[in-house]
N, C-alpha and C positions, 0 to 999 in steps of 0.2 A: 399496494398491488403492483406486481411487475408488469411492464409493457411487453407485448409480443415483439420479438425481434423482426426487423424489416429485412435482415440480411439472410438469415437461414430459417427455414421452417422449424418450429419448435415442437418436438415430440415428447410428450410426458408419458412415462411408463410407470404404472402403479403396481408395485409388487416386485420383489427381488428373488422370486422363486425360479423354477426351471424356465417358465415361459418368459418372465420379465428379463432375466439375464440373457437368454438366447435372443430375444428381440433386440436388446441393446447391442449385442455383439453383431447381429446381422445388419445393423444400421451403421456399422463402424465407418464405412467409406461412402456413405450416401449423401454427404453434404448437409446433414441436418444437425440441429442442436438437440441434445437429449437430456432430459431431467428424469432421473430414476428415483422414485419415492418409496420408502418402506419404513415401517415403524421399528424395525430392527436394523442394525448396521452390518448384518452378515447374511450370506446366502446359506441356507440349510439344506443338507442332503437328507431329506425326510425318509427315504427308504431304509436308512440305517439307524433311525431313532431308537428302534427296539433294542439295538446293541448297546446304546447308552443306558437304556432302562434296565438291561440285564448285566450291566457291569463289564461289557466286553470292550467298549470304546469310550474315550473321553469326548466331551462336547467339542473341543477344538479339532478333533479328528474328522468331524462331519460338518463343520461350519467354517466359513472363510469370509473375511471382511469384504464388503462390497467395494470399498474404495481400492483395495488391493487388486481385485479382479480387473478393474478398469484403470489401473495405474498408467498403462500405456495408451489408453483410448481417450484422447483429449477432448472429444466431443460429448463426453458423458459427465454430468454433474449429479452428485448424489445428495438427496435431501433426507435427513433422518426426521420423519414426521409420519403422522397417521392421517390418511385422507378420510374426511367425514362427509363429503358431499361433492357433487359436480353440477355446475350450471351449464347445461348443454347449449343453451341459446347464446350465452355470452362467452362460451368456451373458457370457463374458469373452474379450476380445481380448488376446493377449500380444504385446508389442512388444519390440524390443531395448532400449527405455528404461523398460519397466515394463508394467503391466496396466491395463485400463480396461473397465468394464462397459457393456453396451448393452441397449436394449429392442428395437431393430431394427438389423440389420446389412446393409449393401450392399457386396458384394465386386465391385469394378470395377478389378481389377489389370491388365487387358489381356493382351497376349501377349508372347512372346519368340521369338527366332530358333530355328528347328527345323533341326538338322543331320542328322536322321534317323539318329542313332546313329553317324555317321562322325566318329570322334575326331580324325583328322588335319585335317579341314576345320574343326572347331570350334577347334582349336589354332592353325592357321596362316592361315585366311581372315579376311576382315573382315566383320563383321555391320554392320547399319545400323538399329538400333532405339533407340539412345540418342544424346544429344549427344556424349558422349565418343567413341563409335564413329565418328560422322560427322566430327568434328574429326581423329580419327586417320587416317581415309581421306584427308581433304584434305591433311594434312601429308605422308602417305606418297606420294601422287600427285605433289605438288610436288617432293618429295625425289628421286623416281625421275628426273625431268627434270634435276635438278641433277647427279645421279650420271651419267646418260647423256651429258650434255653434255661430259664429260671422260673417258668410258670408251673405251679404245683397242681392247678386244677386241670384235669385231663381234657374236659370238653373245651375249655378256653384255649388250651395249648393246641388242640387239633384245629380249632377255628383260626388261630394265628398262623398255622401251617397249611391252610387251605387257600390256594391261589386260583382265582377264576378269571379266565379270559373269554370275553364274549365277542364273537365274530369269527367266521371261518374263512375269511379272505387271507391274502398274503400276510398282512400285518399280524392277524391273530395266530396264524399257523407258525410264522417265524418267531413270534414272541413266545409261544408255548414251547417250541423246540429249544430256544435259547435259554429260557427259564429252567427247563428240565436239566440242561447241561450245567448251568450254574449251580443248581442244587445238588445234583447227583454226581458231579465230577469235582466240584470245588468245596461247597459248603459241608458236604458229608465228611470231609477229611478234618474239619476244624471244630465242628460242634459235637464233641464226644459224648455229651450228656443227652443228646436227642436221639429218639428212635425214629429213623427216617421212614419207617413204615407208616408213621402218622402224617407224613407229608402228602398232600393231595393237590395235583395240578389238573384243572378241569378246563377244557375248551368247549364252549357252548355255541352252537350254530342253529339258527331258526329254521333253515332249509334242510333238505335231505342230503346235502353234499358240501364238502369242503372245497375251496378253490373252484367255484362254480364256472369260471371262465376256462378251466382246464378240461381236457378229455376225461371221461369218467374213470378210465383205468389209472390215470395219474392221481385223481382224487382218492381212489381206493388205496393206492400205494401210500399216499400221504397219511391216511388214517392209520394204516398198519404201522408205518414208521413212528408216528406219534405214540401209539399204544406201546411200541417197543421201548419208547423213552419214558415210560411211566406217566403218560398223559391220558387222562380219562376224557374220551371224546363223546360228547352228547349232542346228537343231531336231532332235528325236528323238535327242538326245545326252545321256548320263548321265555325270556326274562321279563317279568312284569314290575319288579320293584326291588329296591335295595336301600337299607337304612344305615349302611356303614358297618353292620355286624351280621345281618341276615339277608341273603338273596332269596327272592320269591320267584318261583317259576309258574308259568301258566299251568293250572291244574292244582295248585296249592302247595307243591313241594317247597320246603324251606331248607336252605343250605347255609349253615353258619360259616361266615368268612369275613375277615377284615380286609380282604383284597379283591377288588373287582376291577379289572382293566377292560375298558370299553373300546373295542375295535370293530364295532358292528355297523358303522355308517358314516358317510361323509355327505356334506351339503355345501352349497356355495357359500363363500365368505359373506358375512353380514353386510358388508358394504353394498353388495348388489341390491339388497332390499331397500337401501337408501337412495338409489339412483332413479327411482320411479320409471323403471323399464319393465317390459313384459317378461314374466318369468315362467319357467316350466317346472317340472319335478325337481326336487332337491334345491329349489330356489335359484336355479341356473338361468341366466339371462338368455333369451332367444336371440340368436344372431343369424345373418343370412349366409349364403354359400361362400362369401368372401370374408367372413368373420366380423362383419360390421353390424352395429345396431341398425335395425330397420329405420330408414329415414334419417340416419345419422352417419353419413359416409366417412366422417372424420373420426369416428369412435369405434375402436375394435375391442372386443372382449374375447379372451382366450383362456385355455386351461380349464380347471375345475369349475370356474364360475360361468362358463359358456355352455349352452345347450346346442350341441352340434349333432345333427342326425346323419346317419350313414347306414344304408341297408335297412331303412325304416326303424332304426333304434338309436338311442343316444350313445355317443361314444363314451367309453369308460373314463373315469376321473383318475388318470394315471399320468406320470411324467412324460412318456413318449408322445402322448397326444399334445400336451402343452408345448413341447419343444418343436414338434412339426408345425403346429399352428403359429408359433412365433416366427418361423421362417416365412410363412405365407403372409402373415400380417406385415412384416417388414417389407416384403416385395410389393405388397399392395399399397403401402404408404408411399414407396418410391414411385409406383405406377400413377398414383393420384397426383404427385408433385410434377411428374413429367408428362402427364396426360396420356399415359399408355393404358392398354386394356388390363383389367384386374384378373387375378388368377383365383380360381375356385379352390377351396381346400378339400382335399381328399386324403384321408388318413391311410397311411401304409402300416398295416398291422405288423409290429415287430415281434409279436408273440408274448408269452407270459412265462414267468419263472418265479419260484419261491424256494428258499432254503428251509430245511427242517432241522438243521444242525450239522454236526460233524459228519462229513462224507455222505450227507443226505440232502438231496434237492430234487426238484422236478422242473423240467424245461419243456415248453411246447412252442415251437416255431414252425408255422405252416404244417407240413406233414411230418416234421421232425419232432419226435417225442422221446425223451430220455429221462432216466432217474438214476439215483445213486451217486457214486463218487464223481463220474464224469460230469453229471449235471451240476454237482456242487462246485466243481472246478470252473465250469462255464459261468455259473452264477457269480462266483467270486471275481473272476476276470472282468466280467461286464460291469460289476458294481465298482471295482477299483478304477476302471477306465472312466467311469462317469463322475467320479470325484473331481472337483474343479481345479485342484492345484496339485502339483507334483509332490509337495511335502505331505499333503494329506494322503495321497496314494501310497507313498513310501511307508509312512507311519502305520496306516491301516494294514498294509501287507505284512509288515514285520509283526504287528500284534496278532494277526490271524495265524501266522506261521508259529509264533510262540505258543499261542493257545492250542494249536493243533498238536504240537509236539509234547507239551507238558500239562495240558488240561488246567490252565491257570486263567484267572480273571483278576487283573491287577487293580482295576478301577473299583475298589470296594470300600471307599471312604464315605462315611455318612457325613454329609456336609451341612445338613439342617436338622434342627430338632423340632 
């Protein structure tokens, strides 16, 4: 077991997502020693995972090595490990590779797919929270077309060509739009034996609106745009089961499909459940106004794993919340070290946006509402800026321009059988 340093306060950050990376950067000149722990050696830009799943981008376009990020920040040490528990009394983090002591702990482990207790969906559907899941979806979609191209049984062929996305939030909407463009702009040129009238893309949402955080007029425009892209939008519809070949809806309707992408829910990372802390809905840890665990002033939890209330409702599980919380957590750690007053966290809502495909997006920022090409340009600009490295930004920009000009998706290699 490592001994705590007597020279510099030791801050352990668990998770190299948006919150963890931002916290480490905010502590760059604070005079602390930082250990950043993650079970992956890269930071992943999750908002663009759907583009990997739909053959628009490669995995190295949206992921960047953690050690490269902190190459110039000498107070950061990275540990490739999975945290499996924390002893708050003794200030010890237990990893699958050993233990390490801390003076301050920041838990920024993010969220994971929520299947709402439906075991069949967890077993047979495709989630989209990790690189492996996105690549699996890409391989699977491409393979469905390969199988359908030579399938003589009409019913099975139509099932192979039926693609269901469950969840009407940004991930579901963006995935449906991108999948439509992959199929109707690219695949249709190459699969000459297929009748593309047999292709069915379905977006299923349990509530009565897509993009519920958006104004109703933008939600309606999103539906209209998706329908124009050959996406069948089904609202007020609940999925109750899936066995890998048939999706069952509440009311008994059965839809034959070999592809169900689950984008309907997020919950806190499973690590939170192992910490023996008070949890709220979605398994999120309850924190105080300063993002600390109650009665644990040296422990901060931020991002998707923290239950933060504002205007009498929990903050959304989105990257801007995690990044803003990271800044406050870093300031409060410095405040505790220097004996200064802590700062309460207040989220500054930066708005919502979602792309629906080529020239189509919706943007809502305060009173500003826009859709169409300009919204798409804003969405593209914001997402490119948020990518963590210049190389990633340049490559993604070039690929998007190429795709825009020639309707092409280069990343269509089936890498696993």
